[in-house]
N, C-alpha and C positions, 0 to 999 in steps of 0.2 A: 464664447471663449473655449479653447481646447481644454480638455481635462487631463491630457498627458501629451508628452512629446516623444515620438517614436524615433529610435536611433538604430541605424544599421551599421555594423562594424565589418570592415573588410580587412581580415588578417588578425591572427591571434598569437603573434610572436611576442617579442619583449614588450613593445609599446602597447600593442593591442591587449595583452594580458593585464598590463598596468591600468589601462582604461577601464576594463571590465571590473578589476579589483576595486578601483576607486568608486565607480558607479554603484557597486554593491555595498561597500563598507560605509560610504557617505551618502547613501541614497536619501535618508531622512533629512540630513542637513541640506542637501541640494534642493529637496522639495520645499524646505522652509525658505530658502533663498529665492527660489523660482516661483513658487506658488502652485506648481503642478509637478508630478513625478516625471523623471526621465526614464523611459522604458526601453530596454534593449529588445527590439523586435526581431532582428535576424543577425546572425554572424556568419560571414562567408569564410570558410577555412578548408584547406585541402585535407588536413588531418581531422576527421570528425570525432576522433577519440581523444583529442586534447583535453587535459584536465580543466574542469570548470568549477567555479564557486558553487556551493550547494544551492544558492539562490537562483542559478541559471539552469533552465530546463534544456536538455539535449535536443528537444524538438525544434529549437530556434536555430540549430546548426544546419548549414547547407553548403554545397559546393557551387550552387547556381547563383551567379552574380545578379541575375534578373530578379531574384527574390529580395534583393535590396534596391536595386536601381529602378525597378518598376513596381515596387510594393507600396500601395496606398497608405499602409500603416507606418512607413518610414518617412519622417520629415527631414532628418539630418543623416547624411552618409559620412562615415568616418573612414578615411583611407589610411591604413597604417602598415601596408605591405612594403612600401619603399620601392626604389628603382624606377625605371622609365615605363616599361610595358610589362604587364597589362595595366599598371596603375593609371597611366594617362588616359587610356581608353575608358577605364572604369569611371574616372572622375568626369570626363566629358559626357559620358552617357548619363551619369547621374544628374549633371547640370541640365542636360537637354530634357530630362524628364522632370525638371522643376524641383529637384532636390537641392537643399543646401549642403555644402561640403565643408568638412573639417579634415585637414591633412597635416602630417608631420614630415612630408616628403621634400626635403631640402634640395636634393639633386634634381628632381623633376621641376621644382619651382625655379631653380637657378637657370635651367636650360629652356624650359617651356612655359615659364610663368606668364609671359605676355599673352599667350594663347588662352591660358586658363582664366586670367583676369578678364579678358575681353568676353569670353564665353559666359562667365558668371554675370557680368554687367549686362550683356545683351539679353540674357534669359531672366534677369531680375532676381537672382538668388545670391545668398551670401557665400563667400569663400574665405575661410579663416585658416591660419597656419602658424599659430604661436609655437607649437611643438617642433617646428622646423629649425629653429635657432636657439641654442643654449638651453635645451631641455626645460627645466622647471623655472628658469628665470623669465619673468614676463617682459622681455625686452621689446618685442614687437608691439605689444599693447602700450608700453611706455613711449615708444616713438610715435605711434599713430595717434595716441590720445594724450598721455601725460605731458609730452613735449611738443604738442601740436602748435603751440604759440611761438615756437622757436625756429630760427634758422639754425640748422645743425652745422656747426663749424668743423668738427672732427670727431672721429670714433677710433678708439683703439680697443681691439677685442682679443681676449684669449678665449677662443670659441671651439677648441677641440681638446677635450680632456685627455685623450690618449697621448698626444704629443706633449701636453703639459706635464703629464705624469712622467714620461720618459725624461724630459729635460730636468724635472725636479730630482729624479733619481741621480742623474748625471751631476747635478749641482750639489746635492746634499751628501751623496755617498761616493762621488768620484767615479761612478761606473762609466764604462764605455757605452756607446750608442747601442751596439748589438746586445750587450748584456741587459741594458735597461729595457730594450724592446722585448726580449725574451721574457723578462719578469712581467711586463704589462700583458703579454699574451697568456702567461700562466695564470694571472689573476683575472683574466677575462675582459680586460680593458681594450686590448687590441685584437683585431680579427686575425685569423691565420694568414690572410693576405692583407697586410696593414697599409697598402699603398695609399689609399685615399687619406688616411690619417697622417702618416709620416711625410708624405710629399705635399701636404698643404691643400689638397684638392677639396676635402671636406670643409675646411675653413673658408676656402674661396667660394664654395657653394653658398655658405651662410652669409659671407660678406656681400655677395651679389644681391641677396634678398634684403639685407639691411640698407645697402646703398639705394636700392629701388624705392623703399618706403621713406627713407630719411631725406632724400634729395628730389623725389618726384620725377625720376627719369628712368626710362627703360635701360636695362643693363645687359650687354652681351657678355656672358660669362667668360668667353674666350679672351676678352680684353683685360681681364684681371690678371696682373702679373702674379705668378704663383711659384714659390720656392719652398722646399721642405726642410726637415731638420736632419736628414741622414748625413749631411756633411759637417755637422757640428761635433767638435771633439772636446774631451775634458780639458785639454790645454787651453782652448779658447774660452771656456767657461771660467777657468782659473785666472786667466789674464783679465777677463771682464771684471772679476771680483777686485783685482788690484786697481782698476779704474773706478771702483764703486758702482758697477753696473751688474745687472742680471741679464741672462739670455732668455728670451721668450719667443715662441712662435706667435706673431701678432698678425691679426687682420686689421689693416689700417685704411681709413677713408678720410679724405680732407677736401673741403671746398677751396679751390684755388682760382681766384679771378674768373669765375664763371665756368671753370672746368673742374674735374674731379680726379683726385688721386685715389686709386683703389688697388691695393696690393697686399699680398700675404707672403711673409718671409720671416726667418729668424731675425730678431732685433735685440739690440742692447738697449735696456731701459734703466734709468737710475734706480739704485737700491731704495731710495726714499719715496719713489712713486708708488701710489696705492696698488697699481696693477702688478708691480714687481713682487708684491707679497702674496699673490695668488698662486698656490702650489697644488701639486697632486692632480686629481681629476676634476678639480673645480674650474668653472668658467667665470669670466668677468668681462663686462663691456664698459669702457670709460668714455662717456659722451659729453661733449661741450656744446652748449647752445648759447646763442647770442644773448638771451635774456636770463636763463637759469644759471649759466656758468657751468663748471664741471660737475658731473654726476657719475656715480659708479653703481653698476648692477652686478651682483655677485651671487653665485649659487651652484648647485649641481647641474651639470650640462647634459647628463645622459642617465640611462637607467629606466627601468620599468615605471617606477612611481614618479620620479621627477618629470619625465616626458609625458607620462599619463596625466599628471596634474595639469600640464599646459593644454593637452588635448581636451580634457574634460572642461577646463575653464572656457575654451572656445565653444564647446557644445552648449554650455550654459549661456554664453553671450548670444549665440545664434538663437537659442530657445527664447530668450528674452525678446529678441527682435521679432520672432514669429508671434509671440503672445501680444506684443504691443503694435504689431503691424508696421514695424519700422525697418523692414528689409532694405539693405543697401545704405543704411545710415552711415556706415564707414566704408568707403570704397576699398576693394581688395588691396590695392597698392597705395592706400592712404590718401592720395590725391585724386580728385575727379579726373576721369579719363581724358577729357578734353583740355584739362589744365596741366597735364604732365608734359614736361619739356625735355627733348633729347639734349643731353649734355655730353660733352666730349670727355672720354676717359683718357687721362694723360698716359703716354707710354712710359715705361720705366726709365728710359733714357732722359726724359724731361724732368724727373723729380729732382729736388734738392734735399740733401740729407747730410748729416755727419756720418763718418765712416770709421770702422775698426779694420785695420789691416794686420795680418800676420805674415811676414815674409820669412822664408827659410833661405838663409844666405850663408856664403862662406865667410868665416871669421878672418877678414882681411881689412887692411886700411882702406879708407875712403868709400866703403860700401854705402854707409849712411848718406854721405854727400851725393853720391851718384843717384840713389833712389830719391832723395829729397829734391834734387835738381829736376828730375823728370816730373815729379809731382808738381813742382812750381811751374814748369812749362805748361802744364795743363790746368793751371789756376786752382790748385789744391794746396791749402796751407795746413801745416802740421800743428796740432794742439799739444800733443805730448808723445813721448817715446819711452818704451821699456826695452832694454837689451840686457839679458842675463847670460852668465856662463861664458867661458872662454874655451874654445876648441880650436886652437891655432891651426888653420888650414882645414878645419872641419866645418860642419853645418851648425848654425845657431839660429834661434828665432829672433826676429826683430819686429817688435810690435808697436803700432802707431795708432793714435786717434787723430782725426782731422776735424777742422772746422767745416761748416756747411760747404758742399760742393755739388756740382751738377753731375748726375749719374753718367751721362755720356762721356764727360771728361774723365771720370774715374775709370770707366771701362777702358778707354783709350790708353790712359796712363799705365794701368796694370798690364795690359797686353805688351806694352813696351818694356816695362820692368821685368816681366816674366821671361823675356828674351835675353836678358843680361846673363853673361856667363857666370856671374857671382850668385845668381838666384837658382837654387837647386830644385824647388818644387813650385807648383802653381800657388799663387798667393791666396790666402783665405781672406775674404771680405765679408763683413757683416755691417748692415746699416744700423745707425744709432738714432734713437728718438728721445727727446726730452719729455714727450707726452703732454705737451701743453694743449 
């Protein structure tokens, strides 16, 4: 039996520093759980002068990736630099050299996961990636193991803390989007270029990973409909409150008659739903299984220690597999490779949802009847209406909630409505979910 497990870490940024911190501060606890120590053998980092805990010797720092991927003292390679290249080449090289890999690289897994899964299976090594989704929340382990007896019926996730922080500020303080974004950048939650967060791309990366392991199907990231929060206004949040809903950026996946809905967009969710209570930078995933029913996983979705916690948990799992000779016990994508089935991802036009509409219309007679007539022609029925303020001859908001309708019909109806002379601006549309 091995007397220690050697770990090589690629990158000493936010997550990498968290991993090193946890391995040092909880080394004795980890040894008690594992039976042998986890030893950091090498750290690859461009800046060799990065601060290190006193327990770590600078002699293990290097710029040469081969000192990890080809090092016989390294059993587990930890990739925490993010991005596509050189991360993908480093991981594939490590796998080819028989190293087990732990990564937190959501973007890479979303785009190139299939290649990485096949490489790991073919070479007979483990590939773990808990830190890629929802930081410290053990959501991947929960799906792959805790919920393995279930057919997953649906998932609703707040999986991006930056966008959730922005929406929370807009909801609780009435701030505009730009002001809330600037505050999130000032506090370090949003990057200087926040595109991936505010346009839903980061959430879509994470959703593609969750769909893959929950439903046992390869996922083309490009097929996931993605819409961000930059178009949400305090006015829409205010009207949502009147309907007893909150606005959240949700990652949604559902099994529908052998096909899958997979989409990311702003969503109205009832105030009394558990996921509506998740505010600030926190993440949550609400999963319904056919046997277990509804479950909620909640916690911090980012940061050095929450993400580091997930990465170190993976390192411990892989180390246990090494010590017990049970490599490959859990396939990277949860299902055995030969048992994964391609399932069709529904286009956004095919989904059925309830909808929130905010029309900007001239305050004139028969405007409501003209709009409702067009909606009716497209098989869209109105559930409720709010119209406030009178500006005779001026513009006023007309707000509606609908019953379930087909997205294709909704888009066609709104195109027709927006061409009406009495409609002054493009209609705001937000999908509505009851979260069952």
